[in-house]
CHARMM-style PDB file with segment names, atoms N, HN, CA, C and O in Angstrom:
ATOM      1  N   UNK     1      43.617 -18.177   4.342  1.00  0.00      PROA
ATOM      2  CA  UNK     1      42.418 -18.909   4.659  1.00  0.00      PROA
ATOM      3  C   UNK     1      41.298 -17.954   5.074  1.00  0.00      PROA
ATOM      4  O   UNK     1      40.139 -18.175   4.723  1.00  0.00      PROA
ATOM      5  N   UNK     2      41.617 -16.935   5.789  1.00  0.00      PROA
ATOM      6  HN  UNK     2      42.558 -16.755   6.075  1.00  0.00      PROA
ATOM      7  CA  UNK     2      40.593 -15.995   6.214  1.00  0.00      PROA
ATOM      8  C   UNK     2      40.055 -15.201   5.021  1.00  0.00      PROA
ATOM      9  O   UNK     2      38.904 -14.765   5.035  1.00  0.00      PROA
ATOM     10  N   UNK     3      40.883 -15.012   3.994  1.00  0.00      PROA
ATOM     11  HN  UNK     3      41.819 -15.366   3.984  1.00  0.00      PROA
ATOM     12  CA  UNK     3      40.441 -14.285   2.809  1.00  0.00      PROA
ATOM     13  C   UNK     3      39.359 -15.063   2.075  1.00  0.00      PROA
ATOM     14  O   UNK     3      38.377 -14.468   1.632  1.00  0.00      PROA
ATOM     15  N   UNK     4      39.510 -16.355   1.936  1.00  0.00      PROA
ATOM     16  HN  UNK     4      40.308 -16.838   2.296  1.00  0.00      PROA
ATOM     17  CA  UNK     4      38.504 -17.165   1.247  1.00  0.00      PROA
ATOM     18  C   UNK     4      37.243 -17.321   2.100  1.00  0.00      PROA
ATOM     19  O   UNK     4      36.144 -17.414   1.554  1.00  0.00      PROA
ATOM     20  N   UNK     5      37.379 -17.351   3.411  1.00  0.00      PROA
ATOM     21  HN  UNK     5      38.272 -17.275   3.855  1.00  0.00      PROA
ATOM     22  CA  UNK     5      36.223 -17.450   4.293  1.00  0.00      PROA
ATOM     23  C   UNK     5      35.353 -16.200   4.210  1.00  0.00      PROA
ATOM     24  O   UNK     5      34.126 -16.298   4.190  1.00  0.00      PROA
ATOM     25  N   UNK     6      35.970 -15.049   4.161  1.00  0.00      PROA
ATOM     26  HN  UNK     6      36.967 -14.970   4.177  1.00  0.00      PROA
ATOM     27  CA  UNK     6      35.197 -13.808   4.109  1.00  0.00      PROA
ATOM     28  C   UNK     6      34.478 -13.664   2.769  1.00  0.00      PROA
ATOM     29  O   UNK     6      33.381 -13.108   2.715  1.00  0.00      PROA
ATOM     30  N   UNK     7      35.088 -14.161   1.681  1.00  0.00      PROA
ATOM     31  HN  UNK     7      35.979 -14.612   1.725  1.00  0.00      PROA
ATOM     32  CA  UNK     7      34.424 -14.063   0.375  1.00  0.00      PROA
ATOM     33  C   UNK     7      33.230 -15.003   0.313  1.00  0.00      PROA
ATOM     34  O   UNK     7      32.238 -14.686  -0.344  1.00  0.00      PROA
ATOM     35  N   UNK     8      33.299 -16.150   0.978  1.00  0.00      PROA
ATOM     36  HN  UNK     8      34.105 -16.407   1.511  1.00  0.00      PROA
ATOM     37  CA  UNK     8      32.187 -17.094   1.013  1.00  0.00      PROA
ATOM     38  C   UNK     8      31.041 -16.505   1.826  1.00  0.00      PROA
ATOM     39  O   UNK     8      29.877 -16.638   1.448  1.00  0.00      PROA
ATOM     40  N   UNK     9      31.364 -15.858   2.936  1.00  0.00      PROA
ATOM     41  HN  UNK     9      32.310 -15.750   3.243  1.00  0.00      PROA
ATOM     42  CA  UNK     9      30.346 -15.256   3.772  1.00  0.00      PROA
ATOM     43  C   UNK     9      29.626 -14.124   3.051  1.00  0.00      PROA
ATOM     44  O   UNK     9      28.412 -13.977   3.191  1.00  0.00      PROA
ATOM     45  N   UNK    10      30.353 -13.327   2.287  1.00  0.00      PROA
ATOM     46  HN  UNK    10      31.340 -13.446   2.173  1.00  0.00      PROA
ATOM     47  CA  UNK    10      29.726 -12.206   1.589  1.00  0.00      PROA
ATOM     48  C   UNK    10      28.823 -12.700   0.461  1.00  0.00      PROA
ATOM     49  O   UNK    10      27.835 -12.040   0.137  1.00  0.00      PROA
ATOM     50  N   UNK    11      29.139 -13.837  -0.140  1.00  0.00      PROA
ATOM     51  HN  UNK    11      29.942 -14.373   0.123  1.00  0.00      PROA
ATOM     52  CA  UNK    11      28.294 -14.392  -1.197  1.00  0.00      PROA
ATOM     53  C   UNK    11      27.004 -14.972  -0.634  1.00  0.00      PROA
ATOM     54  O   UNK    11      25.991 -15.012  -1.333  1.00  0.00      PROA
ATOM     55  N   UNK    12      27.022 -15.417   0.606  1.00  0.00      PROA
ATOM     56  HN  UNK    12      27.845 -15.384   1.174  1.00  0.00      PROA
ATOM     57  CA  UNK    12      25.861 -16.046   1.208  1.00  0.00      PROA
ATOM     58  C   UNK    12      24.874 -15.039   1.784  1.00  0.00      PROA
ATOM     59  O   UNK    12      23.770 -15.417   2.176  1.00  0.00      PROA
ATOM     60  N   UNK    13      25.251 -13.759   1.842  1.00  0.00      PROA
ATOM     61  HN  UNK    13      26.148 -13.452   1.524  1.00  0.00      PROA
ATOM     62  CA  UNK    13      24.355 -12.765   2.414  1.00  0.00      PROA
ATOM     63  C   UNK    13      23.083 -12.669   1.605  1.00  0.00      PROA
ATOM     64  O   UNK    13      23.101 -12.737   0.376  1.00  0.00      PROA
ATOM     65  N   UNK    14      21.992 -12.513   2.302  1.00  0.00      PROA
ATOM     66  HN  UNK    14      21.977 -12.458   3.300  1.00  0.00      PROA
ATOM     67  CA  UNK    14      20.685 -12.420   1.668  1.00  0.00      PROA
ATOM     68  C   UNK    14      20.426 -10.987   1.246  1.00  0.00      PROA
ATOM     69  O   UNK    14      20.668 -10.053   2.011  1.00  0.00      PROA
ATOM     70  N   UNK    15      19.936 -10.816   0.039  1.00  0.00      PROA
ATOM     71  HN  UNK    15      19.739 -11.575  -0.582  1.00  0.00      PROA
ATOM     72  CA  UNK    15      19.574  -9.495  -0.426  1.00  0.00      PROA
ATOM     73  C   UNK    15      18.122  -9.241  -0.068  1.00  0.00      PROA
ATOM     74  O   UNK    15      17.240 -10.031  -0.404  1.00  0.00      PROA
ATOM     75  N   UNK    16      17.885  -8.153   0.602  1.00  0.00      PROA
ATOM     76  HN  UNK    16      18.602  -7.511   0.875  1.00  0.00      PROA
ATOM     77  CA  UNK    16      16.525  -7.822   1.002  1.00  0.00      PROA
ATOM     78  C   UNK    16      15.828  -7.113  -0.148  1.00  0.00      PROA
ATOM     79  O   UNK    16      16.417  -6.269  -0.824  1.00  0.00      PROA
ATOM     80  N   UNK    17      14.574  -7.464  -0.359  1.00  0.00      PROA
ATOM     81  HN  UNK    17      14.096  -8.149   0.190  1.00  0.00      PROA
ATOM     82  CA  UNK    17      13.793  -6.832  -1.415  1.00  0.00      PROA
ATOM     83  C   UNK    17      13.328  -5.449  -1.000  1.00  0.00      PROA
ATOM     84  O   UNK    17      13.286  -5.110   0.183  1.00  0.00      PROA
ATOM     85  N   UNK    18      12.987  -4.677  -1.985  1.00  0.00      PROA
ATOM     86  HN  UNK    18      13.022  -4.952  -2.946  1.00  0.00      PROA
ATOM     87  CA  UNK    18      12.495  -3.337  -1.736  1.00  0.00      PROA
ATOM     88  C   UNK    18      10.993  -3.425  -1.524  1.00  0.00      PROA
ATOM     89  O   UNK    18      10.275  -3.954  -2.373  1.00  0.00      PROA
ATOM     90  N   UNK    19      10.513  -2.914  -0.399  1.00  0.00      PROA
ATOM     91  HN  UNK    19      11.096  -2.484   0.291  1.00  0.00      PROA
ATOM     92  CA  UNK    19       9.078  -2.965  -0.140  1.00  0.00      PROA
ATOM     93  C   UNK    19       8.412  -1.818  -0.883  1.00  0.00      PROA
ATOM     94  O   UNK    19       8.917  -0.695  -0.890  1.00  0.00      PROA
ATOM     95  N   UNK    20       7.291  -2.101  -1.499  1.00  0.00      PROA
ATOM     96  HN  UNK    20       6.880  -3.013  -1.493  1.00  0.00      PROA
ATOM     97  CA  UNK    20       6.553  -1.119  -2.268  1.00  0.00      PROA
ATOM     98  C   UNK    20       5.213  -0.896  -1.580  1.00  0.00      PROA
ATOM     99  O   UNK    20       4.246  -1.610  -1.843  1.00  0.00      PROA
ATOM    100  N   UNK    21       5.161   0.095  -0.702  1.00  0.00      PROA
ATOM    101  HN  UNK    21       5.947   0.676  -0.488  1.00  0.00      PROA
ATOM    102  CA  UNK    21       3.962   0.346   0.087  1.00  0.00      PROA
ATOM    103  C   UNK    21       2.803   0.827  -0.774  1.00  0.00      PROA
ATOM    104  O   UNK    21       1.644   0.667  -0.392  1.00  0.00      PROA
ATOM    105  N   UNK    22       3.096   1.409  -1.922  1.00  0.00      PROA
ATOM    106  HN  UNK    22       4.038   1.539  -2.233  1.00  0.00      PROA
ATOM    107  CA  UNK    22       2.048   1.938  -2.798  1.00  0.00      PROA
ATOM    108  C   UNK    22       1.176   0.829  -3.378  1.00  0.00      PROA
ATOM    109  O   UNK    22       0.014   1.071  -3.705  1.00  0.00      PROA
ATOM    110  N   UNK    23       1.708  -0.370  -3.509  1.00  0.00      PROA
ATOM    111  HN  UNK    23       2.652  -0.567  -3.243  1.00  0.00      PROA
ATOM    112  CA  UNK    23       0.956  -1.445  -4.140  1.00  0.00      PROA
ATOM    113  C   UNK    23       0.220  -2.331  -3.139  1.00  0.00      PROA
ATOM    114  O   UNK    23      -0.452  -3.278  -3.546  1.00  0.00      PROA
ATOM    115  N   UNK    24       0.330  -2.050  -1.843  1.00  0.00      PROA
ATOM    116  HN  UNK    24       0.877  -1.281  -1.513  1.00  0.00      PROA
ATOM    117  CA  UNK    24      -0.380  -2.836  -0.841  1.00  0.00      PROA
ATOM    118  C   UNK    24      -1.872  -2.579  -0.958  1.00  0.00      PROA
ATOM    119  O   UNK    24      -2.296  -1.435  -1.120  1.00  0.00      PROA
ATOM    120  N   UNK    25      -2.664  -3.626  -0.877  1.00  0.00      PROA
ATOM    121  HN  UNK    25      -2.319  -4.555  -0.745  1.00  0.00      PROA
ATOM    122  CA  UNK    25      -4.106  -3.533  -1.055  1.00  0.00      PROA
ATOM    123  C   UNK    25      -4.738  -2.557  -0.062  1.00  0.00      PROA
ATOM    124  O   UNK    25      -5.602  -1.763  -0.434  1.00  0.00      PROA
ATOM    125  N   UNK    26      -4.311  -2.614   1.184  1.00  0.00      PROA
ATOM    126  HN  UNK    26      -3.608  -3.259   1.486  1.00  0.00      PROA
ATOM    127  CA  UNK    26      -4.876  -1.730   2.208  1.00  0.00      PROA
ATOM    128  C   UNK    26      -4.594  -0.269   1.892  1.00  0.00      PROA
ATOM    129  O   UNK    26      -5.452   0.587   2.107  1.00  0.00      PROA
ATOM    130  N   UNK    27      -3.404   0.026   1.385  1.00  0.00      PROA
ATOM    131  HN  UNK    27      -2.707  -0.670   1.210  1.00  0.00      PROA
ATOM    132  CA  UNK    27      -3.058   1.404   1.071  1.00  0.00      PROA
ATOM    133  C   UNK    27      -3.789   1.912  -0.159  1.00  0.00      PROA
ATOM    134  O   UNK    27      -4.133   3.093  -0.219  1.00  0.00      PROA
ATOM    135  N   UNK    28      -4.035   1.054  -1.143  1.00  0.00      PROA
ATOM    136  HN  UNK    28      -3.756   0.096  -1.094  1.00  0.00      PROA
ATOM    137  CA  UNK    28      -4.793   1.443  -2.325  1.00  0.00      PROA
ATOM    138  C   UNK    28      -6.220   1.800  -1.928  1.00  0.00      PROA
ATOM    139  O   UNK    28      -6.763   2.808  -2.381  1.00  0.00      PROA
ATOM    140  N   UNK    29      -6.822   0.973  -1.083  1.00  0.00      PROA
ATOM    141  HN  UNK    29      -6.381   0.154  -0.716  1.00  0.00      PROA
ATOM    142  CA  UNK    29      -8.189   1.216  -0.617  1.00  0.00      PROA
ATOM    143  C   UNK    29      -8.246   2.499   0.198  1.00  0.00      PROA
ATOM    144  O   UNK    29      -9.171   3.296   0.043  1.00  0.00      PROA
ATOM    145  N   UNK    30      -7.257   2.699   1.067  1.00  0.00      PROA
ATOM    146  HN  UNK    30      -6.506   2.051   1.193  1.00  0.00      PROA
ATOM    147  CA  UNK    30      -7.228   3.877   1.920  1.00  0.00      PROA
ATOM    148  C   UNK    30      -7.138   5.162   1.096  1.00  0.00      PROA
ATOM    149  O   UNK    30      -7.839   6.133   1.380  1.00  0.00      PROA
ATOM    150  N   UNK    31      -6.273   5.169   0.075  1.00  0.00      PROA
ATOM    151  HN  UNK    31      -5.704   4.380  -0.156  1.00  0.00      PROA
ATOM    152  CA  UNK    31      -6.116   6.361  -0.750  1.00  0.00      PROA
ATOM    153  C   UNK    31      -7.380   6.663  -1.540  1.00  0.00      PROA
ATOM    154  O   UNK    31      -7.766   7.825  -1.669  1.00  0.00      PROA
ATOM    155  N   UNK    32      -8.030   5.629  -2.071  1.00  0.00      PROA
ATOM    156  HN  UNK    32      -7.717   4.686  -1.966  1.00  0.00      PROA
ATOM    157  CA  UNK    32      -9.272   5.834  -2.825  1.00  0.00      PROA
ATOM    158  C   UNK    32     -10.363   6.357  -1.905  1.00  0.00      PROA
ATOM    159  O   UNK    32     -11.164   7.199  -2.309  1.00  0.00      PROA
ATOM    160  N   UNK    33     -10.401   5.872  -0.692  1.00  0.00      PROA
ATOM    161  HN  UNK    33      -9.750   5.187  -0.364  1.00  0.00      PROA
ATOM    162  CA  UNK    33     -11.412   6.306   0.276  1.00  0.00      PROA
ATOM    163  C   UNK    33     -11.208   7.768   0.657  1.00  0.00      PROA
ATOM    164  O   UNK    33     -12.173   8.526   0.754  1.00  0.00      PROA
ATOM    165  N   UNK    34      -9.966   8.163   0.873  1.00  0.00      PROA
ATOM    166  HN  UNK    34      -9.182   7.547   0.795  1.00  0.00      PROA
ATOM    167  CA  UNK    34      -9.663   9.541   1.240  1.00  0.00      PROA
ATOM    168  C   UNK    34     -10.008  10.495   0.100  1.00  0.00      PROA
ATOM    169  O   UNK    34     -10.557  11.572   0.335  1.00  0.00      PROA
ATOM    170  N   UNK    35      -9.687  10.103  -1.137  1.00  0.00      PROA
ATOM    171  HN  UNK    35      -9.241   9.229  -1.328  1.00  0.00      PROA
ATOM    172  CA  UNK    35      -9.960  10.960  -2.293  1.00  0.00      PROA
ATOM    173  C   UNK    35     -11.427  10.965  -2.684  1.00  0.00      PROA
ATOM    174  O   UNK    35     -11.858  11.832  -3.444  1.00  0.00      PROA
ATOM    175  N   UNK    36     -12.207  10.009  -2.179  1.00  0.00      PROA
ATOM    176  HN  UNK    36     -11.858   9.305  -1.561  1.00  0.00      PROA
ATOM    177  CA  UNK    36     -13.621   9.945  -2.508  1.00  0.00      PROA
ATOM    178  C   UNK    36     -13.891   9.234  -3.819  1.00  0.00      PROA
ATOM    179  O   UNK    36     -14.949   9.425  -4.417  1.00  0.00      PROA
ATOM    180  N   UNK    37     -12.964   8.426  -4.272  1.00  0.00      PROA
ATOM    181  HN  UNK    37     -12.103   8.271  -3.786  1.00  0.00      PROA
ATOM    182  CA  UNK    37     -13.101   7.701  -5.538  1.00  0.00      PROA
ATOM    183  C   UNK    37     -13.870   6.394  -5.326  1.00  0.00      PROA
ATOM    184  O   UNK    37     -13.896   5.869  -4.213  1.00  0.00      PROA
ATOM    185  N   UNK    38     -14.500   5.862  -6.388  1.00  0.00      PROA
ATOM    186  HN  UNK    38     -14.479   6.289  -7.293  1.00  0.00      PROA
ATOM    187  CA  UNK    38     -15.126   4.546  -6.240  1.00  0.00      PROA
ATOM    188  C   UNK    38     -14.051   3.485  -6.024  1.00  0.00      PROA
ATOM    189  O   UNK    38     -12.989   3.528  -6.644  1.00  0.00      PROA
ATOM    190  N   UNK    39     -14.338   2.538  -5.144  1.00  0.00      PROA
ATOM    191  HN  UNK    39     -15.201   2.504  -4.640  1.00  0.00      PROA
ATOM    192  CA  UNK    39     -13.349   1.512  -4.830  1.00  0.00      PROA
ATOM    193  C   UNK    39     -14.023   0.279  -4.262  1.00  0.00      PROA
ATOM    194  O   UNK    39     -15.216   0.294  -3.960  1.00  0.00      PROA
ATOM    195  N   UNK    40     -13.257  -0.783  -4.120  1.00  0.00      PROA
ATOM    196  HN  UNK    40     -12.288  -0.795  -4.366  1.00  0.00      PROA
ATOM    197  CA  UNK    40     -13.716  -2.019  -3.496  1.00  0.00      PROA
ATOM    198  C   UNK    40     -13.130  -2.064  -2.098  1.00  0.00      PROA
ATOM    199  O   UNK    40     -11.924  -1.887  -1.930  1.00  0.00      PROA
ATOM    200  N   UNK    41     -13.963  -2.297  -1.090  1.00  0.00      PROA
ATOM    201  HN  UNK    41     -14.943  -2.440  -1.227  1.00  0.00      PROA
ATOM    202  CA  UNK    41     -13.468  -2.306   0.289  1.00  0.00      PROA
ATOM    203  C   UNK    41     -12.813  -3.641   0.623  1.00  0.00      PROA
ATOM    204  O   UNK    41     -12.690  -4.509  -0.242  1.00  0.00      PROA
ATOM    205  N   UNK    42     -12.399  -3.805   1.860  1.00  0.00      PROA
ATOM    206  HN  UNK    42     -12.499  -3.100   2.562  1.00  0.00      PROA
ATOM    207  CA  UNK    42     -11.683  -5.007   2.292  1.00  0.00      PROA
ATOM    208  C   UNK    42     -12.542  -6.258   2.198  1.00  0.00      PROA
ATOM    209  O   UNK    42     -12.018  -7.359   2.025  1.00  0.00      PROA
ATOM    210  N   UNK    43     -13.859  -6.101   2.310  1.00  0.00      PROA
ATOM    211  HN  UNK    43     -14.285  -5.207   2.450  1.00  0.00      PROA
ATOM    212  CA  UNK    43     -14.777  -7.238   2.256  1.00  0.00      PROA
ATOM    213  C   UNK    43     -15.031  -7.667   0.815  1.00  0.00      PROA
ATOM    214  O   UNK    43     -15.400  -8.815   0.563  1.00  0.00      PROA
ATOM    215  N   UNK    44     -14.834  -6.742  -0.137  1.00  0.00      PROA
ATOM    216  HN  UNK    44     -14.535  -5.810   0.067  1.00  0.00      PROA
ATOM    217  CA  UNK    44     -15.071  -7.035  -1.544  1.00  0.00      PROA
ATOM    218  C   UNK    44     -16.302  -6.319  -2.071  1.00  0.00      PROA
ATOM    219  O   UNK    44     -16.718  -6.554  -3.206  1.00  0.00      PROA
ATOM    220  N   UNK    45     -16.883  -5.456  -1.269  1.00  0.00      PROA
ATOM    221  HN  UNK    45     -16.545  -5.265  -0.347  1.00  0.00      PROA
ATOM    222  CA  UNK    45     -18.086  -4.724  -1.661  1.00  0.00      PROA
ATOM    223  C   UNK    45     -17.692  -3.488  -2.466  1.00  0.00      PROA
ATOM    224  O   UNK    45     -16.811  -2.728  -2.067  1.00  0.00      PROA
ATOM    225  N   UNK    46     -18.364  -3.300  -3.614  1.00  0.00      PROA
ATOM    226  HN  UNK    46     -19.081  -3.918  -3.938  1.00  0.00      PROA
ATOM    227  CA  UNK    46     -18.104  -2.134  -4.452  1.00  0.00      PROA
ATOM    228  C   UNK    46     -18.751  -0.904  -3.829  1.00  0.00      PROA
ATOM    229  O   UNK    46     -19.940  -0.924  -3.510  1.00  0.00      PROA
ATOM    230  N   UNK    47     -17.989   0.150  -3.657  1.00  0.00      PROA
ATOM    231  HN  UNK    47     -17.024   0.166  -3.916  1.00  0.00      PROA
ATOM    232  CA  UNK    47     -18.492   1.395  -3.101  1.00  0.00      PROA
ATOM    233  C   UNK    47     -18.422   2.475  -4.169  1.00  0.00      PROA
ATOM    234  O   UNK    47     -17.442   2.570  -4.907  1.00  0.00      PROA
ATOM    235  N   UNK    48     -19.471   3.290  -4.245  1.00  0.00      PROA
ATOM    236  HN  UNK    48     -20.268   3.213  -3.646  1.00  0.00      PROA
ATOM    237  CA  UNK    48     -19.502   4.365  -5.226  1.00  0.00      PROA
ATOM    238  C   UNK    48     -18.683   5.543  -4.730  1.00  0.00      PROA
ATOM    239  O   UNK    48     -18.239   5.569  -3.583  1.00  0.00      PROA
ATOM    240  N   UNK    49     -18.492   6.503  -5.598  1.00  0.00      PROA
ATOM    241  HN  UNK    49     -18.853   6.482  -6.530  1.00  0.00      PROA
ATOM    242  CA  UNK    49     -17.725   7.668  -5.195  1.00  0.00      PROA
ATOM    243  C   UNK    49     -18.512   8.486  -4.180  1.00  0.00      PROA
ATOM    244  O   UNK    49     -19.742   8.438  -4.147  1.00  0.00      PROA
ATOM    245  N   UNK    50     -17.813   9.214  -3.379  1.00  0.00      PROA
ATOM    246  HN  UNK    50     -16.814   9.253  -3.405  1.00  0.00      PROA
ATOM    247  CA  UNK    50     -18.443  10.033  -2.353  1.00  0.00      PROA
ATOM    248  C   UNK    50     -19.007  11.298  -3.001  1.00  0.00      PROA
ATOM    249  O   UNK    50     -18.327  11.979  -3.768  1.00  0.00      PROA
ATOM    250  N   UNK    51     -20.245  11.588  -2.678  1.00  0.00      PROA
ATOM    251  HN  UNK    51     -20.797  11.034  -2.055  1.00  0.00      PROA
ATOM    252  CA  UNK    51     -20.890  12.769  -3.239  1.00  0.00      PROA
ATOM    253  C   UNK    51     -21.184  13.739  -2.109  1.00  0.00      PROA
ATOM    254  O   UNK    51     -21.598  13.342  -1.020  1.00  0.00      PROA
ATOM    255  N   UNK    52     -20.967  14.995  -2.382  1.00  0.00      PROA
ATOM    256  HN  UNK    52     -20.630  15.317  -3.267  1.00  0.00      PROA
ATOM    257  CA  UNK    52     -21.291  15.992  -1.371  1.00  0.00      PROA
ATOM    258  C   UNK    52     -22.652  16.600  -1.685  1.00  0.00      PROA
ATOM    259  O   UNK    52     -22.988  16.841  -2.845  1.00  0.00      PROA
ATOM    260  N   UNK    53     -23.409  16.837  -0.660  1.00  0.00      PROA
ATOM    261  HN  UNK    53     -23.136  16.641   0.281  1.00  0.00      PROA
ATOM    262  CA  UNK    53     -24.736  17.428  -0.815  1.00  0.00      PROA
ATOM    263  C   UNK    53     -24.739  18.854  -0.345  1.00  0.00      PROA
ATOM    264  O   UNK    53     -23.697  19.509  -0.299  1.00  0.00      PROA
ATOM    265  N   UNK    54     -25.904  19.334   0.001  1.00  0.00      PROA
ATOM    266  HN  UNK    54     -26.750  18.803  -0.037  1.00  0.00      PROA
ATOM    267  CA  UNK    54     -26.031  20.682   0.510  1.00  0.00      PROA
ATOM    268  C   UNK    54     -25.434  20.758   1.907  1.00  0.00      PROA
ATOM    269  O   UNK    54     -25.483  19.782   2.656  1.00  0.00      PROA
ATOM    270  N   UNK    55     -24.872  21.907   2.263  1.00  0.00      PROA
ATOM    271  HN  UNK    55     -24.832  22.700   1.655  1.00  0.00      PROA
ATOM    272  CA  UNK    55     -24.355  22.051   3.623  1.00  0.00      PROA
ATOM    273  C   UNK    55     -25.481  21.947   4.654  1.00  0.00      PROA
ATOM    274  O   UNK    55     -26.629  22.277   4.357  1.00  0.00      PROA
ATOM    275  N   UNK    56     -25.159  21.502   5.831  1.00  0.00      PROA
ATOM    276  HN  UNK    56     -24.226  21.235   6.072  1.00  0.00      PROA
ATOM    277  CA  UNK    56     -26.167  21.294   6.872  1.00  0.00      PROA
ATOM    278  C   UNK    56     -26.781  22.601   7.375  1.00  0.00      PROA
ATOM    279  O   UNK    56     -27.914  22.610   7.854  1.00  0.00      PROA
ATOM    280  N   UNK    57     -26.035  23.701   7.265  1.00  0.00      PROA
ATOM    281  HN  UNK    57     -25.114  23.693   6.876  1.00  0.00      PROA
ATOM    282  CA  UNK    57     -26.533  24.949   7.808  1.00  0.00      PROA
ATOM    283  C   UNK    57     -27.425  25.734   6.839  1.00  0.00      PROA
ATOM    284  O   UNK    57     -27.871  26.828   7.185  1.00  0.00      PROA
ATOM    285  N   UNK    58     -27.697  25.221   5.655  1.00  0.00      PROA
ATOM    286  HN  UNK    58     -27.335  24.332   5.374  1.00  0.00      PROA
ATOM    287  CA  UNK    58     -28.582  25.904   4.714  1.00  0.00      PROA
ATOM    288  C   UNK    58     -30.012  25.445   4.933  1.00  0.00      PROA
ATOM    289  O   UNK    58     -30.262  24.307   5.332  1.00  0.00      PROA
ATOM    290  N   UNK    59     -30.933  26.336   4.670  1.00  0.00      PROA
ATOM    291  HN  UNK    59     -30.730  27.260   4.346  1.00  0.00      PROA
ATOM    292  CA  UNK    59     -32.341  25.972   4.855  1.00  0.00      PROA
ATOM    293  C   UNK    59     -33.077  26.000   3.542  1.00  0.00      PROA
ATOM    294  OT1 UNK    59     -34.275  25.721   3.501  1.00  0.00      PROA
TER     295      UNK     59
END
């Protein structure tokens, strides 16, 4: 009887899904922001790529 009970319990166990952090919206936005790529922010506003200008210490 205990053998059949343990097999029923093992069949009822829930399988946990694999979390994919790379596809989370917040992480996609964060990576694009760090790299300076054009992206859409959390509000939905389109942001252009980051451009670097002249250094501040040049005259």
